[in-house]
C-alpha positions as CSV (number, residue, x, y, z in Angstrom):
1,M,102.7,81.3,103.7
2,S,103.5,81.1,107.4
3,V,101.3,79.8,110.1
4,E,102.0,80.0,113.8
5,K,99.9,78.5,116.6
6,K,100.3,79.6,120.2
7,L,98.3,78.3,123.1
8,K,98.1,80.4,126.2
9,G,97.6,78.9,129.6
10,K,96.5,80.8,132.7
11,F,96.9,78.8,135.9
12,K,95.4,80.1,139.2
13,P,96.2,77.9,142.1
14,K,93.6,77.7,144.8
15,Q,95.4,75.4,147.2
16,S,98.4,76.6,149.3
17,G,101.6,74.9,148.2
18,T,100.5,74.4,144.6
19,A,102.0,77.6,143.3
20,K,105.5,76.7,144.6
21,E,105.3,73.1,143.4
22,F,104.0,74.1,140.0
23,V,106.7,76.7,139.5
24,M,109.4,74.2,140.5
25,Y,107.9,71.7,138.0
26,L,107.9,74.4,135.2
27,I,111.5,75.4,136.0
28,G,112.6,71.7,136.1
29,N,111.0,71.1,132.7
30,G,112.4,74.3,131.0
31,Y,109.1,76.2,130.6
32,S,109.1,80.0,130.4
33,F,106.3,81.6,132.4
34,S,105.3,84.8,134.2
35,Y,104.3,84.8,137.9
36,K,102.0,87.4,139.3
37,E,100.7,87.9,142.8
38,N,97.8,90.3,143.5
39,D,98.9,92.6,146.3
40,K,95.4,93.1,147.6
41,T,94.0,89.6,147.4
42,G,97.1,87.4,147.4
43,D,95.8,85.6,144.3
44,I,98.5,84.0,142.2
45,T,98.4,83.7,138.4
46,I,100.9,81.8,136.3
47,D,100.8,82.7,132.6
48,M,102.5,80.6,129.9
49,S,102.5,80.1,126.1
50,F,102.7,76.7,124.5
51,E,103.5,75.7,120.9
52,Y,101.9,72.3,121.1
53,D,98.7,70.9,122.6
54,A,100.6,68.1,124.2
55,L,102.8,70.6,126.2
56,F,99.7,72.4,127.5
57,D,98.1,69.0,128.4
58,D,101.2,67.9,130.3
59,A,101.3,71.1,132.3
60,K,97.6,71.1,133.0
61,K,97.8,67.5,134.2
62,A,100.7,68.3,136.5
63,F,98.8,71.4,137.9
64,D,95.6,69.5,138.5
65,S,97.5,66.7,140.2
66,M,99.2,69.2,142.5
67,E,95.9,71.0,143.3
68,E,94.3,67.7,144.2
69,K,97.2,66.6,146.4
70,N,97.2,70.0,148.2
71,N,93.5,70.0,148.8
72,P,92.9,69.5,152.6
73,Q,89.5,68.0,152.0
74,M,91.1,65.2,149.9
75,S,93.4,64.2,152.9
76,I,90.3,63.8,155.1
77,F,88.9,61.2,152.6
78,E,92.3,59.4,152.5
79,E,92.4,59.2,156.3
80,E,89.0,57.5,156.4
81,N,90.0,54.7,154.0
């Protein structure tokens, strides 16, 4: 018997700057991925496959961190403090 588990991740950055940072993170960590940009809307999708839950969790954590960092509303809150 052979069992294979593959997780798929679809990342859609909403903040400008996140796509480039995330792609650099993926390349630096040896991930394989596909990058698609919609010609009409400019929306970006980064698709990946993962063999382990932990790899997906690491990539999602990095992505979420980049989205938060690149969110202009977050910088307003930081300036107030």
